[in-house]
C-alpha positions as CSV (number, residue, x, y, z in Angstrom):
1,X,-117.0,6.3,-81.5
2,X,-120.7,6.6,-80.8
3,X,-123.2,3.9,-80.3
4,X,-122.5,0.2,-80.9
5,X,-122.7,-0.9,-84.5
6,X,-123.7,-4.5,-84.0
7,X,-127.2,-5.3,-85.3
8,X,-130.1,-5.6,-82.8
9,X,-131.5,-9.1,-82.4
10,X,-135.0,-9.2,-84.0
11,X,-135.7,-12.7,-85.1
12,X,-138.8,-14.0,-83.5
13,X,-139.3,-10.8,-81.5
14,X,-142.9,-9.3,-81.4
15,X,-142.8,-5.8,-82.8
16,X,-145.7,-3.4,-83.2
17,X,-145.3,-0.9,-86.0
18,X,-147.6,2.0,-85.2
19,X,-148.5,4.2,-88.2
20,X,-148.3,3.0,-91.8
21,X,-147.0,6.0,-93.6
22,X,-143.9,5.8,-95.8
23,X,-141.5,5.4,-92.9
24,X,-143.8,2.9,-91.1
25,X,-144.1,0.6,-94.1
26,X,-140.3,0.8,-94.6
27,X,-139.8,-0.1,-90.9
28,X,-142.3,-3.0,-91.1
29,X,-140.5,-4.4,-94.2
30,X,-137.0,-4.1,-92.5
31,X,-138.3,-5.9,-89.4
32,X,-140.0,-8.6,-91.4
33,X,-136.8,-9.2,-93.4
34,X,-135.0,-9.8,-90.1
35,X,-137.5,-12.3,-88.8
36,X,-139.5,-10.2,-86.5
37,X,-143.1,-11.1,-85.8
38,X,-144.6,-7.8,-87.0
39,X,-148.1,-6.5,-86.1
40,X,-149.2,-3.2,-87.7
41,X,-151.5,-0.5,-86.3
42,X,-152.9,2.5,-88.1
43,X,-155.9,4.8,-87.5
44,X,-156.8,4.7,-91.2
45,X,-154.8,2.2,-93.4
46,X,-156.8,-0.8,-94.6
47,X,-153.8,-3.1,-94.4
48,X,-153.2,-2.6,-90.7
49,X,-153.9,-5.4,-88.3
50,X,-155.7,-3.0,-86.0
51,X,-157.3,0.4,-86.1
52,X,-157.8,1.1,-82.4
53,X,-156.5,0.1,-79.0
54,X,-159.3,-2.3,-78.4
55,X,-158.4,-4.3,-81.5
56,X,-154.8,-4.5,-80.3
57,X,-155.8,-5.7,-76.9
58,X,-154.4,-4.7,-73.5
59,X,-151.1,-6.4,-74.2
60,X,-150.6,-4.7,-77.6
61,X,-150.6,-8.2,-79.2
62,X,-147.7,-9.2,-77.0
63,X,-145.4,-6.5,-78.5
64,X,-141.9,-6.3,-77.0
65,X,-141.1,-3.2,-79.0
66,X,-143.1,-0.4,-80.7
67,X,-141.8,1.4,-83.7
68,X,-143.8,4.7,-83.9
69,X,-144.6,6.7,-87.0
70,X,-143.6,10.4,-86.8
71,X,-147.3,11.2,-87.4
72,X,-148.3,9.8,-84.0
73,X,-148.1,12.3,-81.2
74,X,-146.6,11.2,-77.8
75,X,-150.0,11.3,-76.2
76,X,-151.5,8.8,-78.7
77,X,-153.3,6.0,-76.9
78,X,-151.1,3.3,-78.4
79,X,-147.9,5.0,-77.3
80,X,-149.4,5.7,-73.9
81,X,-150.3,2.0,-73.5
82,X,-146.8,1.0,-74.5
83,X,-145.2,3.3,-71.9
84,X,-147.7,2.0,-69.3
85,X,-146.5,-1.6,-70.0
86,X,-142.8,-0.6,-70.1
87,X,-142.5,-1.5,-73.8
88,X,-139.7,0.5,-75.5
89,X,-140.8,2.9,-78.2
90,X,-138.4,3.6,-81.1
91,X,-138.7,5.9,-84.0
92,X,-138.0,4.6,-87.5
93,X,-134.7,6.5,-87.2
94,X,-133.8,4.7,-84.0
95,X,-134.5,1.4,-85.7
96,X,-132.4,2.5,-88.7
97,X,-129.4,3.4,-86.5
98,X,-129.5,0.0,-84.8
99,X,-129.8,-1.8,-88.1
100,X,-126.9,-0.1,-89.9
101,X,-125.0,-2.3,-92.3
102,X,-121.2,-2.3,-92.8
103,X,-120.1,-0.6,-96.0
104,X,-119.0,-2.7,-98.9
105,X,-115.3,-1.9,-98.3
106,X,-115.6,-3.3,-94.8
107,X,-115.0,0.0,-93.1
108,X,-118.1,-0.1,-90.9
109,X,-121.5,1.6,-91.3
110,X,-121.8,4.8,-93.3
111,X,-121.6,7.9,-91.1
112,X,-124.6,10.2,-90.8
113,X,-124.6,13.9,-91.3
114,X,-127.9,15.0,-89.8
115,X,-129.9,18.2,-90.2
116,X,-133.0,19.5,-88.3
117,X,-134.6,22.9,-87.8
118,X,-137.9,24.6,-88.2
119,X,-137.1,25.6,-91.7
120,X,-134.5,25.0,-94.4
121,X,-133.9,21.3,-93.7
122,X,-134.7,20.0,-97.2
123,X,-132.7,22.7,-98.9
124,X,-129.7,22.1,-96.6
125,X,-129.7,18.3,-97.0
126,X,-130.0,18.8,-100.8
127,X,-127.0,21.1,-100.8
128,X,-125.1,18.7,-98.5
129,X,-125.9,15.8,-100.9
130,X,-124.7,17.8,-103.8
131,X,-121.4,18.7,-102.0
132,X,-120.8,15.2,-101.0
133,X,-121.3,14.0,-104.6
134,X,-119.0,16.6,-105.9
135,X,-116.4,15.1,-103.5
136,X,-116.9,11.7,-105.1
137,X,-118.9,10.2,-102.2
138,X,-121.7,7.7,-102.9
139,X,-124.5,9.4,-100.9
140,X,-128.2,10.0,-100.6
141,X,-130.4,12.6,-99.0
142,X,-132.8,10.6,-96.8
143,X,-135.2,10.8,-93.9
144,X,-137.9,13.5,-93.8
145,X,-136.9,14.4,-97.3
146,X,-138.0,11.2,-99.0
147,X,-136.2,7.9,-98.8
148,X,-136.8,6.3,-95.4
149,X,-133.7,6.3,-93.3
150,X,-134.1,2.6,-92.5
151,X,-133.8,1.7,-96.2
152,X,-130.6,3.7,-96.7
153,X,-129.0,2.5,-93.4
154,X,-128.9,-1.1,-94.6
155,X,-127.5,-0.2,-98.0
156,X,-123.8,-1.2,-97.9
157,X,-123.0,0.8,-101.1
158,X,-123.5,4.2,-99.5
159,X,-120.4,6.1,-98.2
160,X,-122.3,8.7,-96.1
161,X,-125.9,9.7,-95.5
162,X,-127.3,13.2,-95.5
163,X,-130.2,12.8,-93.1
164,X,-133.1,15.2,-92.7
165,X,-134.9,14.8,-89.4
166,X,-138.0,16.3,-88.1
167,X,-138.8,16.9,-84.4
168,X,-141.3,14.1,-84.6
169,X,-138.6,11.7,-85.8
170,X,-136.2,12.8,-83.1
171,X,-138.7,12.4,-80.3
172,X,-138.2,8.7,-80.0
173,X,-134.5,8.6,-81.1
174,X,-132.0,8.0,-78.3
175,X,-128.9,6.2,-79.5
176,X,-128.1,7.9,-82.8
177,X,-124.5,9.2,-83.0
178,X,-124.2,11.5,-86.0
179,X,-120.7,12.3,-87.3
180,X,-121.9,15.9,-87.4
181,X,-125.3,17.4,-86.7
182,X,-127.0,20.8,-87.3
183,X,-130.0,22.7,-85.9
184,X,-130.7,25.4,-88.4
185,X,-133.2,27.4,-86.4
186,X,-135.9,27.0,-83.8
187,X,-139.2,28.9,-84.1
188,X,-142.7,28.1,-82.9
189,X,-144.1,25.2,-84.9
190,X,-146.0,21.9,-84.3
191,X,-146.9,23.1,-80.8
192,X,-150.1,21.0,-81.0
193,X,-147.9,17.9,-81.2
194,X,-145.2,18.8,-78.7
195,X,-147.2,20.8,-76.2
196,X,-144.8,23.7,-75.8
197,X,-141.9,25.5,-77.6
198,X,-139.5,24.2,-75.0
199,X,-140.5,20.6,-75.6
200,X,-140.3,21.2,-79.4
201,X,-136.8,22.7,-79.0
202,X,-135.7,19.8,-76.7
203,X,-136.6,17.3,-79.4
204,X,-134.7,19.3,-82.0
205,X,-131.7,19.2,-79.7
206,X,-131.7,15.4,-79.6
207,X,-129.9,15.5,-82.9
208,X,-126.7,16.7,-81.1
209,X,-126.6,13.8,-78.6
210,X,-123.5,11.7,-79.1
211,X,-122.3,13.8,-82.0
212,X,-118.8,12.7,-82.9
213,X,-117.0,15.5,-84.8
214,X,-119.1,18.7,-84.9
215,X,-122.3,20.3,-83.7
216,X,-123.3,23.0,-86.2
217,X,-125.5,25.8,-84.9
218,X,-127.0,29.2,-86.1
219,X,-125.0,32.0,-84.5
220,X,-128.0,34.3,-84.9
221,X,-130.4,31.9,-83.0
222,X,-129.3,31.7,-79.3
223,X,-131.6,28.7,-78.8
224,X,-129.6,26.6,-81.2
225,X,-126.4,27.4,-79.4
226,X,-128.0,26.6,-76.0
227,X,-129.0,23.2,-77.4
228,X,-125.3,22.6,-78.3
229,X,-124.2,23.5,-74.8
230,X,-126.7,21.1,-73.3
231,X,-125.8,18.2,-75.5
232,X,-123.8,15.1,-74.3
233,X,-121.3,14.7,-77.2
234,X,-118.3,12.5,-77.9
235,X,-115.1,13.8,-76.5
236,X,-113.4,16.1,-79.0
237,X,-116.6,17.1,-80.8
238,X,-116.6,20.9,-81.6
239,X,-119.2,23.5,-81.9
240,X,-119.2,25.4,-85.2
241,X,-121.5,28.4,-85.8
242,X,-122.7,29.7,-89.1
243,X,-123.2,33.5,-89.5
244,X,-124.1,35.9,-92.3
245,X,-121.4,38.2,-91.1
246,X,-117.6,37.9,-90.9
247,X,-116.9,34.7,-89.0
248,X,-114.9,34.4,-85.8
249,X,-112.7,31.4,-85.0
250,X,-115.0,28.4,-84.8
251,X,-117.4,29.7,-87.4
252,X,-118.3,29.7,-91.1
253,X,-119.6,32.9,-92.6
254,X,-119.5,35.5,-95.3
255,X,-116.9,38.2,-96.1
256,X,-118.3,40.5,-98.7
257,X,-119.7,38.0,-101.2
258,X,-117.4,35.1,-100.3
259,X,-118.4,32.1,-98.1
260,X,-115.5,31.3,-95.8
261,X,-114.5,28.8,-93.2
262,X,-112.8,29.5,-89.8
263,X,-114.3,26.4,-88.2
264,X,-112.2,23.6,-89.8
265,X,-109.5,25.4,-91.7
266,X,-106.0,24.5,-90.6
267,X,-105.0,28.2,-90.2
268,X,-108.4,29.3,-88.8
269,X,-106.9,31.3,-86.0
270,X,-105.4,33.7,-88.5
271,X,-106.9,33.0,-91.9
272,X,-110.3,32.0,-93.5
273,X,-110.5,29.4,-96.2
274,X,-112.7,30.3,-99.2
275,X,-115.6,27.9,-99.8
276,X,-117.3,29.7,-102.7
277,X,-119.2,32.9,-103.5
278,X,-122.7,34.1,-103.6
279,X,-122.6,33.7,-107.4
280,X,-122.3,30.0,-106.8
281,X,-125.8,30.2,-105.4
282,X,-127.2,32.1,-108.3
283,X,-129.8,29.3,-109.1
284,X,-131.4,30.1,-105.7
285,X,-131.7,33.9,-106.2
286,X,-135.0,35.5,-105.4
287,X,-137.2,37.6,-107.8
288,X,-134.9,40.6,-107.2
289,X,-131.8,38.7,-108.3
290,X,-130.4,38.4,-104.8
291,X,-129.8,35.2,-102.9
292,X,-132.1,35.3,-99.8
293,X,-130.3,35.4,-96.5
294,X,-131.9,32.1,-95.3
295,X,-130.6,30.4,-98.4
296,X,-127.1,31.6,-97.6
297,X,-127.5,30.2,-94.0
298,X,-128.5,26.9,-95.4
299,X,-125.5,26.8,-97.7
300,X,-123.2,27.6,-94.8
301,X,-124.7,24.9,-92.6
302,X,-124.4,22.3,-95.4
303,X,-120.7,23.4,-96.0
304,X,-119.9,23.0,-92.3
305,X,-121.4,19.5,-92.2
306,X,-119.5,18.5,-95.3
307,X,-116.2,19.9,-93.9
308,X,-116.8,17.9,-90.7
309,X,-116.9,14.8,-92.9
310,X,-113.5,15.8,-94.4
311,X,-114.6,17.3,-97.7
312,X,-112.3,19.8,-99.3
313,X,-113.4,23.5,-99.8
314,X,-113.3,23.2,-103.6
315,X,-115.9,20.5,-103.4
316,X,-118.1,22.7,-101.3
317,X,-118.0,25.3,-104.2
318,X,-118.7,22.7,-106.8
319,X,-121.5,21.2,-104.9
320,X,-123.2,24.5,-104.3
321,X,-122.9,25.4,-107.9
322,X,-124.5,22.2,-109.0
323,X,-127.4,22.3,-106.6
324,X,-130.8,23.0,-108.1
325,X,-133.7,24.1,-105.9
326,X,-136.6,21.7,-105.3
327,X,-140.2,22.3,-106.3
328,X,-142.5,24.5,-104.3
329,X,-139.7,26.7,-102.8
330,X,-140.0,30.2,-104.2
331,X,-140.6,29.0,-107.7
332,X,-142.2,31.4,-110.3
333,X,-145.0,29.3,-111.9
334,X,-146.3,31.9,-114.3
335,X,-147.2,35.5,-115.1
336,X,-150.7,36.9,-115.6
337,X,-151.2,40.6,-116.6
338,X,-147.5,41.1,-116.0
339,X,-147.8,39.9,-112.4
340,X,-145.5,37.1,-111.2
341,X,-147.1,34.2,-109.4
342,X,-144.7,32.5,-107.0
343,X,-145.2,29.1,-105.3
344,X,-143.6,28.7,-101.9
345,X,-146.1,26.1,-100.6
346,X,-143.2,24.6,-98.6
347,X,-143.5,27.6,-96.3
348,X,-145.7,25.7,-93.8
349,X,-145.1,27.9,-90.7
350,X,-144.7,31.5,-89.8
351,X,-140.9,31.5,-89.7
352,X,-140.7,30.2,-93.3
353,X,-143.4,32.6,-94.5
354,X,-141.5,35.5,-93.0
355,X,-138.3,34.5,-94.8
356,X,-140.3,34.2,-98.0
357,X,-142.0,37.6,-97.7
358,X,-138.6,39.1,-96.9
359,X,-137.4,38.4,-100.4
360,X,-139.8,41.0,-101.9
361,X,-139.8,44.8,-101.9
362,X,-142.1,47.1,-100.0
363,X,-145.8,46.7,-100.6
364,X,-145.2,44.4,-103.6
365,X,-146.8,41.2,-102.5
366,X,-150.4,39.8,-102.7
367,X,-150.0,37.1,-100.1
368,X,-151.9,33.8,-100.3
369,X,-151.9,32.2,-96.9
370,X,-153.7,29.8,-94.6
371,X,-154.3,26.2,-93.9
372,X,-153.7,24.2,-90.6
373,X,-152.2,26.6,-88.1
374,X,-150.9,23.8,-85.8
375,X,-151.5,25.9,-82.7
376,X,-149.3,28.8,-84.0
377,X,-149.9,32.5,-83.8
378,X,-148.9,35.0,-86.5
379,X,-148.6,38.4,-84.8
380,X,-144.8,38.7,-85.2
381,X,-145.0,37.5,-88.8
382,X,-147.5,40.2,-89.8
383,X,-145.9,42.9,-87.7
384,X,-142.5,42.4,-89.2
385,X,-143.7,41.9,-92.8
386,X,-146.7,44.2,-93.2
387,X,-144.6,46.6,-95.3
388,X,-144.5,43.9,-98.0
389,X,-148.3,43.4,-98.3
390,X,-150.4,44.9,-101.0
391,X,-153.2,42.5,-100.2
392,X,-153.9,39.1,-98.6
393,X,-156.0,36.1,-99.7
394,X,-156.8,33.7,-96.9
395,X,-157.6,30.0,-97.5
396,X,-157.9,27.0,-95.3
397,X,-159.7,26.0,-92.1
398,X,-157.6,28.1,-89.7
399,X,-158.1,31.6,-91.2
400,X,-159.0,33.2,-87.9
401,X,-155.5,33.5,-86.4
402,X,-154.2,35.1,-89.5
403,X,-157.2,37.3,-89.9
404,X,-156.9,38.5,-86.4
405,X,-153.2,39.2,-86.7
406,X,-153.7,41.2,-89.9
407,X,-156.5,43.2,-88.2
408,X,-154.2,44.1,-85.3
409,X,-151.0,44.8,-87.2
410,X,-152.0,45.6,-90.8
411,X,-155.5,47.1,-90.7
412,X,-155.0,49.0,-93.9
413,X,-154.3,45.9,-96.0
414,X,-157.2,44.4,-97.9
415,X,-158.0,40.8,-96.9
416,X,-160.1,38.5,-99.0
417,X,-161.2,35.1,-97.6
418,X,-161.9,32.1,-99.8
419,X,-164.2,29.5,-98.3
420,X,-163.5,25.7,-98.5
421,X,-164.6,23.3,-101.2
422,X,-162.9,21.2,-103.9
423,X,-159.2,21.8,-103.8
424,X,-159.0,22.9,-107.4
425,X,-161.9,25.3,-106.9
426,X,-160.3,26.8,-103.8
427,X,-157.1,27.7,-105.6
428,X,-159.0,28.9,-108.7
429,X,-160.9,31.3,-106.4
430,X,-157.8,32.3,-104.5
431,X,-155.9,33.1,-107.7
432,X,-158.8,35.1,-109.0
433,X,-159.0,37.1,-105.8
434,X,-155.2,37.6,-105.9
435,X,-155.4,38.8,-109.5
436,X,-158.0,41.4,-108.6
437,X,-155.9,42.6,-105.6
438,X,-152.8,42.8,-107.8
439,X,-154.6,44.9,-110.4
440,X,-154.9,48.0,-108.2
441,X,-153.7,49.5,-105.0
442,X,-155.9,48.8,-102.0
443,X,-157.5,51.7,-100.1
444,X,-155.1,53.2,-97.7
445,X,-151.9,51.9,-99.5
446,X,-149.6,54.4,-101.1
447,X,-148.4,53.4,-104.7
448,X,-144.7,52.6,-104.8
449,X,-144.1,51.6,-108.4
450,X,-142.7,48.3,-107.1
451,X,-143.5,45.3,-109.3
452,X,-146.3,43.1,-107.9
453,X,-145.9,39.4,-107.0
454,X,-148.6,37.0,-105.9
455,X,-146.9,34.8,-103.4
456,X,-148.3,31.5,-102.1
457,X,-146.5,31.2,-98.7
458,X,-149.2,29.7,-96.5
459,X,-147.5,29.8,-93.1
460,X,-149.7,26.7,-92.3
461,X,-149.8,23.0,-93.0
462,X,-151.7,21.8,-96.0
463,X,-153.6,18.7,-94.8
464,X,-156.9,20.5,-94.2
465,X,-157.7,20.8,-97.9
466,X,-154.7,19.1,-99.7
467,X,-152.8,15.9,-99.3
468,X,-149.5,17.6,-99.0
469,X,-147.7,21.0,-99.5
470,X,-146.8,19.7,-103.0
471,X,-150.4,19.0,-103.8
472,X,-151.2,22.6,-102.7
473,X,-148.4,24.1,-104.8
474,X,-149.5,22.0,-107.8
475,X,-153.1,23.3,-107.4
476,X,-151.8,26.9,-107.3
477,X,-149.7,26.4,-110.4
478,X,-152.7,24.8,-112.2
479,X,-154.9,27.8,-111.3
480,X,-152.3,30.2,-112.5
481,X,-152.0,28.4,-115.9
482,X,-155.8,28.5,-116.2
483,X,-155.7,32.3,-115.5
484,X,-153.0,32.8,-118.1
485,X,-155.4,31.4,-120.7
486,X,-158.0,34.1,-119.8
487,X,-155.6,37.1,-119.6
C-alpha cells in the first residue's frame, strides 16, 4: 500500500537545504549521512553556506534537489529560482517519507498516523502517543511538535509514528501515504504565507492523499469533510467523522458522558463501542471543572486514528487517562488578589483564542492578546466572545486589528494598550494592567459575581517580541510570580 518504501538514491547528489531551523538541520544531517553533497542556505544562520540568492549563484550551486524549511514561504526567492530551473522542492517530511527505514522485526517501515488542523494538533498527537503507548507500541510524537520527522523515520525501533504536520510542512509533501490522517479544523490562519484561505485549506488537505485505512474529519467543520471527498486515497480507505453529539455509523462521538465508536466497531451498524468517559479527561478540565469541547474533539480524533491502527478500545481509555496536558495550554500559573492567571500562549490564532475564551463564564475574563496577526482579522472572535470580556490588554506589534474589532463589537469593554520594549517589561506592564482591570468592573459592564480570570490567549503569533509562544508564556508566568510578591 501507499508509496514505495525503497530508499531514494542520494550518494553524490547535490542537495540544497534551504532554511536551518530544527527540521532543516535534521534534514542536512540525514542527507550528509547518506552521502549527499549538501549546501545550506539561510537568511540568518551563521553556519549557512549562503545568505542570499546571489551567493548561491544562478544554478543554486548545482543543486539537483531542494529541501525547504517550513519557515520559507512558497514565494521565497530561492524556491522560486528552484522552480524556474525545474529543480524538485521537497519538505523535510517528504524527505523523511522517502528515507523510511524498515523496522527491526523486518516488517517494513513504521506506519504514520498524521494530524493537522488550525488548532489542537499538539494535544491530539500527544493523546495519540499516549494511547499507542498504552497499547504497548514503541512510538513517538514527532514533526511540528518537536522531534523532526526525518530523525524518527530512520529509527528502526519505532513501531508507529504520531506525526503532527503544519500546513507549511504539507505544502511541499507529495508522496506521503499515512496509515490514517486527520484534519481537526480549518480556520483562517497564516494567510500571509499561503495567500488565501482556500490555498491554506488545500495544503491541509494534502495530509489525506494516499491515506491507506482512514481519513478522520471534523463533522462540525464542512471544510474538513470536503477535503476528504477531494482526496485521492488508497482503495478501501474510509472516512470517519468525529462529533460532540451522538455518532452515526462511520463516526466517533459522545453519548451523555461516554466517548463511543461507530466508525470501526464490528457491530457499528447497531451498537457503539465504549472508548472512555469524560472523567478520563479530567486532567484537561477547564477552570470551571468541565472538559472544554475542543479538548473532547481532540480526544475523539486521537481515538479514531489509534483505532485505525488496530488499537483496542480499552487502550484508548487508558491512554486518555494517562495523558497530561503540555505547557502553555490553559495552565493556571498563579493567583494574585484572588484572581486566577491562566497561560494559553499556544492560542496563536483567532480560532484557538475563541476556544480558550469559551471555557470561561460571562464577563469573567481580562484578556491579554496581541502579537503578529499573520494577516488575520478578529471580528468574528470578538463578536462571539464579547460576553466573556471584563477588560482587554493589548500587546505586540499588530494591535490595530484587535483594537478595531473590539471598537466595533465590544465598545463597552475597557481596552489598555502596552507598548513594546524588553520582553520581560512588556509582560510586567501587561500583568499590571490586567491586575487593575480585574480589580473592578469597567464602566458600562454589569457586575455578575462571576470569578475573574486573567487569560493570556494572544490570538497572534509571538515572534514580534518573543522567540516562541513558550517564551511568551514563560514571561507571563514570571510576571505573575513577581506580582504575587507584591500582593
